[in-house]
C-alpha positions in Angstrom: -14.9 9.7 -26.1 -14.2 6.0 -25.4 -13.2 3.4 -28.0 -14.9 -0.1 -27.4 -12.5 -2.7 -27.8 -12.7 -5.1 -30.9 -11.7 -8.0 -28.5 -14.3 -10.3 -27.1 -13.9 -9.1 -23.5 -12.5 -5.8 -22.3 -9.1 -5.9 -20.5 -8.1 -4.2 -17.4 -4.8 -3.1 -16.2 -4.3 -2.3 -12.3 -1.6 -0.4 -10.5 -1.6 -0.9 -6.8 -0.1 1.4 -4.2 0.1 0.7 -0.4 -0.4 -2.0 2.2 -1.2 -5.6 2.2 -5.0 -4.7 2.5 -4.9 -2.6 -0.5 -3.1 -5.5 -2.4 -5.8 -7.8 -1.2 -8.5 -5.5 -2.3 -6.9 -5.4 -5.9 -7.2 -9.1 -6.0 -10.8 -8.8 -5.1 -11.5 -6.2 -7.6 -10.0 -8.2 -10.2 -12.2 -11.2 -9.3 -15.2 -8.9 -9.2 -14.4 -7.7 -12.8 -13.7 -11.2 -14.1 -17.2 -12.2 -12.8 -18.5 -9.1 -14.8 -16.8 -10.3 -18.2 -13.7 -8.6 -18.0 -10.1 -10.0 -18.5 -7.2 -8.9 -16.5 -4.4 -7.7 -18.8 -0.8 -9.1 -18.6 2.0 -6.8 -17.9 2.8 -4.8 -21.0 -0.6 -5.8 -22.8 -2.8 -2.9 -23.9 -6.0 -2.5 -21.7 -9.5 -0.8 -22.2 -9.6 0.3 -18.5 -6.8 1.5 -16.4 -7.3 1.4 -12.5 -5.0 2.8 -10.0 -5.7 1.5 -6.5 -4.2 4.4 -4.4 -2.5 4.8 -1.2 -2.6 8.1 0.6 -0.3 7.6 3.7 2.2 9.9 2.2 2.2 12.7 -0.2 4.4 10.7 -2.6 1.7 7.9 -2.9 -0.8 10.7 -4.1 1.8 11.9 -6.5 2.7 8.5 -7.8 -1.3 7.8 -8.6 -1.6 11.1 -10.6 1.6 10.4 -12.6 0.5 6.9 -13.4 -3.0 7.9 -14.6 -1.3 10.8 -16.5 0.7 8.4 -18.3 -2.0 5.8 -18.9 -4.4 8.6 -20.5 -1.4 9.8 -22.8 -0.5 6.5 -24.1 -4.2 5.2 -24.3 -6.4 8.1 -25.0 -9.2 6.0 -25.9 -9.3 3.9 -22.5 -11.3 4.6 -19.5 -9.0 5.7 -16.5 -10.0 5.0 -12.8 -8.8 6.5 -9.7 -9.9 4.5 -6.6 -9.0 3.7 -3.0 -7.7 5.7 -0.1 -6.5 8.8 -1.8 -10.1 9.9 -3.1 -11.8 8.7 0.1 -9.6 10.8 2.4 -9.1 13.9 -0.1 -12.3 13.9 -2.1 -12.2 17.4 -3.4 -8.5 17.2 -4.5 -9.1 13.7 -6.2 -12.2 15.0 -8.0 -9.9 17.5 -9.7 -7.5 14.8 -11.1 -8.9 15.3 -14.5 -6.7 12.3 -15.9 -9.2 10.0 -14.2 -12.4 9.5 -16.0 -13.9 7.7 -13.0 -13.1 8.5 -9.4 -14.2 6.3 -6.5 -13.0 5.6 -3.1 -12.6 3.0 -0.4 -16.3 2.4 0.3 -18.9 0.6 -1.9 -16.3 -1.2 -4.0 -18.8 -3.6 -5.5 -20.2 -0.6 -7.6 -17.1 -0.6 -9.6 -18.2 -2.5 -12.6 -21.5 -0.7 -12.8 -19.7 2.7 -12.6 -17.2 1.8 -15.4 -20.0 0.7 -17.6 -21.8 4.2 -17.0 -18.7 6.1 -18.0 -18.1 4.0 -21.1 -22.0 4.3 -22.4 -22.2 8.0 -21.4 -18.8 9.2 -22.4 -18.8 11.4 -19.3 -16.7 11.8 -16.5 -18.0 10.5 -13.1 -17.1 11.2 -9.6 -18.8 8.6 -7.2 -17.0 8.7 -3.7 -19.5 7.0 -1.2 -18.8 8.5 2.2 -18.0 6.1 5.3 -20.9 6.1 7.7 -20.8 5.2 11.5 -22.3 1.7 11.8 -21.6 0.5 8.2 -21.1 -3.1 7.6 -17.7 -4.8 6.4 -18.0 -5.0 2.6 -17.7 -8.5 1.5 -15.4 -8.8 -1.6 -14.5 -12.6 -1.4 -11.8 -14.2 -3.6 -11.6 -17.7 -4.9 -8.0 -17.5 -6.1 -5.1 -15.0 -6.0 -3.1 -15.5 -9.3 0.6 -14.8 -8.8 0.8 -15.5 -5.1 1.8 -18.6 -3.3 0.4 -17.3 0.2 -3.2 -15.9 0.2 -4.1 -12.7 1.9 -7.5 -12.5 3.5 -8.9 -9.1 4.6 -10.7 -9.7 7.9 -11.0 -6.0 9.3 -11.2 -2.4 8.0 -11.1 1.0 9.6 -9.4 2.4 12.6 -10.8 4.0 15.8 -7.5 5.6 16.7 -6.5 9.1 16.1 -2.7 9.2 15.6 -1.5 12.8 14.9 0.1 12.0 11.6 -2.3 9.4 10.1 -5.1 10.2 7.5 -6.2 6.5 7.4 -9.3 7.0 9.6 -10.5 9.6 7.1 -9.8 7.0 4.3 -11.0 4.0 5.9 -13.6 5.0 8.5 -14.3 3.2 11.9 -13.6 -0.4 12.7 -15.6 -3.0 10.7 -15.0 -6.7 11.3 -15.7 -9.5 8.9 -17.7 -12.4 10.2 -15.8 -15.6 11.4 -18.1 -17.7 9.2 -17.3 -15.6 6.1 -13.5 -15.7 6.7 -13.5 -19.5 7.1 -15.5 -20.1 4.1 -13.0 -18.1 2.1 -10.2 -19.9 3.9 -11.7 -23.3 2.9 -12.0 -22.4 -0.8 -8.3 -21.2 -0.7 -7.3 -24.3 0.9 -9.1 -26.4 -1.7 -7.4 -24.3 -4.5 -4.0 -25.5 -3.0 -2.9 -22.5 -0.8 -1.2 -23.7 2.5 -0.3 -20.2 4.0 -2.6 -17.4 4.6 -2.0 -13.9 6.0 -4.9 -12.3 8.0 -4.7 -8.6 7.1 -6.7 -5.6 8.3 -6.1 -1.7 8.7 -6.0 -2.2 12.6 -6.0 -6.0 12.9 -6.1 -6.3 16.7 -9.2 -4.2 16.7 -10.9 -7.3 15.0 -14.2 -7.9 16.8 -14.6 -4.5 18.7 -17.8 -4.1 16.8 -19.1 -7.7 16.7 -18.1 -8.8 20.4 -15.5 -11.4 19.1 -11.7 -11.1 19.2 -8.7 -11.7 16.8 -7.5 -14.8 18.9 -10.8 -16.4 18.5 -10.6 -15.9 14.6 -7.1 -17.4 14.7 -8.0 -20.4 16.4 -10.9 -21.1 14.0 -8.8 -20.5 10.9 -6.2 -22.9 12.4 -9.0 -25.7 12.3 -9.3 -25.4 8.4 -8.1 -28.7 6.8 -5.2 -27.8 4.5 -4.0 -24.5 6.0 -0.5 -25.3 7.5 0.6 -21.7 8.2 -1.1 -18.5 9.4 0.4 -15.1 9.6 -0.7 -11.9 10.9 -0.5 -8.4 9.4 0.6 -5.3 11.4 -0.3 -5.3 15.1 -0.7 -2.6 17.7 1.6 -3.5 20.5 -0.7 -2.4 23.3 -3.6 -4.5 22.1 -1.9 -7.8 22.8 -3.0 -9.1 26.3 -1.3 -11.8 28.2 -4.1 -14.0 27.4 -3.8 -13.4 23.8 -0.3 -14.3 23.7 -0.6 -17.3 25.7 -3.3 -18.6 23.3 -1.5 -17.8 20.4 1.5 -19.6 21.5 -0.6 -22.7 21.4 -1.7 -22.5 17.9 1.0 -24.4 16.1 -0.2 -23.2 12.6 0.5 -19.5 13.6 3.9 -18.4 12.3 5.7 -16.6 15.3 6.7 -13.7 13.3 5.0 -10.4 14.5 4.9 -7.0 12.8 4.6 -4.7 15.8 3.9 -1.2 14.9 6.5 1.1 16.5 6.8 4.4 14.8 9.4 5.6 17.3 11.6 4.3 19.9 11.5 7.6 21.8 8.5 8.1 24.2 8.5 11.8 24.0 7.9 11.4 20.2 5.5 8.7 20.7 3.6 11.1 23.0 3.4 13.7 20.2 2.5 11.3 17.8 -0.6 10.4 19.9 0.3 6.8 20.1 -0.9 5.0 23.1 2.1 3.2 24.4 5.6 4.1 25.7 8.8 2.7 24.4 9.2 0.8 27.5 5.7 -0.7 27.1 6.5 -1.8 23.5 9.6 -3.4 24.8 7.5 -5.3 27.4 5.2 -6.6 24.6 8.3 -8.1 22.8 9.6 -9.6 26.1 6.2 -11.2 26.7 6.1 -12.8 23.1 9.7 -13.9 23.5 8.8 -15.5 26.9 6.0 -17.4 25.4 7.6 -18.7 22.4 11.3 -18.8 23.3 14.0 -16.3 22.4 15.1 -18.3 19.2 11.7 -19.1 18.0 10.0 -15.6 17.5 10.9 -13.0 15.2 9.7 -9.2 15.0 9.4 -6.6 12.1 8.2 -3.3 12.5 7.7 0.4 11.0 9.5 3.5 12.2 9.0 7.2 11.2 11.7 9.7 11.4 11.7 13.4 11.4 8.4 13.9 12.9 7.6 17.5 13.9 9.7 18.4 17.0 12.1 15.5 16.8 15.4 16.5 18.2 18.7 15.0 17.3 18.8 13.5 20.8 15.2 11.9 20.3 16.2 10.6 16.9 19.3 8.8 18.6 17.1 7.5 21.2 14.9 6.0 18.7 17.7 4.5 16.8 19.3 3.0 19.9 15.9 1.5 20.6 16.0 -0.2 17.2 19.5 -1.3 17.7 18.7 -3.0 21.0 15.5 -4.5 20.1 16.7 -7.1 17.7 14.2 -6.5 14.9 14.5 -8.8 11.9 13.4 -6.1 9.5 12.5 -2.4 9.8 10.7 -0.3 7.2 11.8 3.4 7.7 9.8 6.2 6.6 10.4 9.9 6.6 7.4 11.8 8.3 5.2 12.9 5.4 2.9 16.0 6.1 -0.7 15.4 5.4 -3.2 18.0 5.4 -6.2 17.3 7.8 -4.1 15.8 10.4 -3.1 17.4 13.6 0.7 17.0 12.8 0.5 19.0 9.7 0.1 22.1 12.0 2.7 21.3 14.6 5.5 23.7 15.0 9.1 22.5 14.5 8.5 21.0 11.2 11.7 19.0 10.3 13.3 20.1 6.9 13.2 17.3 4.1 17.0 17.1 3.8 17.2 16.3 7.7 14.5 13.7 7.3 16.1 12.0 4.4 19.4 11.9 6.2 17.9 10.5 9.4 16.2 7.9 7.3 19.2 6.8 5.6 21.1 6.6 9.0 18.4 4.6 10.7 18.0 2.2 7.9 21.8 1.4 7.9 21.7 0.7 11.5 18.5 -1.5 11.1 20.0 -3.5 8.2 23.1 -4.1 10.5 20.8 -5.6 13.0 19.0 -7.7 10.5 22.3 -9.1 9.5 23.2 -9.9 13.2 19.9 -11.4 13.8 19.8 -13.8 10.9 23.4 -14.7 11.2 22.5 -16.1 14.6 20.0 -18.6 12.9 22.7 -20.2 10.7 22.4 -24.0 11.1 18.8 -23.9 12.3 16.3 -26.3 11.1 13.3 -24.6 9.8 10.5 -24.9 7.1 10.0 -22.8 4.0 7.1 -22.1 1.6 8.6 -22.4 -1.8 7.7 -19.2 -3.8 9.4 -17.7 -6.7 11.3 -20.1 -9.2 14.7 -18.7 -10.1 15.4 -21.8 -12.4 13.9 -25.1 -12.8 15.7 -26.3 -9.5 16.1 -23.1 -7.4 13.5 -21.2 -5.4 13.2 -18.3 -3.1 10.9 -18.6 -0.1 10.4 -17.7 3.5 10.7 -19.5 6.7 8.2 -19.3 9.5 10.2 -16.7 11.2 9.9 -14.7 7.8 13.6 -15.1 6.8 14.2 -14.9 3.0 15.9 -17.8 1.6 17.3 -19.5 -1.6 17.2 -23.2 -1.8 17.8 -25.9 -4.6 14.6 -28.1 -4.4 14.7 -30.1 -7.8 11.4 -32.0 -8.4 9.3 -29.5 -6.3 7.0 -26.7 -7.1 5.9 -23.4 -5.8 3.5 -23.6 -2.8 5.0 -26.5 -1.2 6.3 -26.3 2.3 9.7 -28.0 2.9 12.2 -28.6 5.7 15.4 -26.7 5.4 18.5 -26.1 7.4 19.7 -22.3 7.1 23.1 -21.4 5.9 24.9 -18.2 5.7 23.2 -14.7 5.1 24.4 -13.0 1.9 22.9 -9.7 2.5 19.7 -10.4 0.8 18.8 -14.1 1.5 19.9 -17.2 3.5 21.5 -19.9 1.5 19.5 -22.9 2.8 19.7 -26.7 2.0 16.9 -29.2 1.9 16.7 -31.2 5.1 15.1 -34.6 5.7 11.5 -34.3 6.9 
């Protein structure tokens, strides 16, 4: 059934969908496969194993996973195709029927992937091996020594979510909160720092829940990470606004390595909609969290990004207008707008007053346009500001893209420098995509 490659090592090709946690896990799986004798295929290279690391937040993510597998199997009939990640974990019966996948695994027991691939290759038979999440299970360690192609390193420190938002299938896909030990995080951070990384992102499915199962707290971890020699900048993944206490904020503001850019999950700026979503805060409480952070850091020294869902069941035009007004007034640096996706097995899938797809799409366009106008206004106010950027993608031998501590994207000429350096700049005009910055004296 499967053709053994004539190459010395087997090549693996990955297709990744979803959040920063999923992207981090792909890097960890690549590292795991390298340790087991595989080579990661370059883009466009043929491979012996094709793996889709899936996302199931929306139905379109599931569809993209199936389409990619179908194409991989059609173009490489002798290769092994693998479906893994959140989609099979949340919908095991449906995923088991994705016949384009020779191997189907979930988001648990990732370390068994090489053995399962080998089993499929040797037997020539299809394998479905989805390990259910269990109450009390430990955080699965999949450390990485390097993250090729990235100038900032992503470290997964937490998995799972204890919340039950009406629209969300992630608790089914990820299980309950599990925290990585501080010692393990710090050890990986020291390895990454020794490899030249200066900026790291602490990521999790519900990051502020870090330590609920171990008795520690996210702020404790942040403070320990900041002590690692060589790490100059720390970022945080998505945060639940109601889980940031005054003490947390006060202590975070004292950590100079922590970038004051906060991705606070909003979902709606209308309290009535938030209640139907079964979120645990009001629009007013969300605004209060932003105000407390601004007070701690200073109005000009903090930035906010967020996610917003439009077209949730029962959302009236008036409620949508209220949500859009909140976004316009809050001053977000960037907003990701998503039309509500109906997911079977969630309470919201059976709610009355489902919104037509064309209405959801139209509202998403309106809100994104409004959010982009706010973004332009927020960044324009930063013109002339002294900042530091992490040099990332080189556009030429002298020009780079990068991000400031506040997560403003910039373009800068930096002859004689290389990706991964952090340099002082002065921000220029916003061109709709990036700020034109100039190097400043340190």
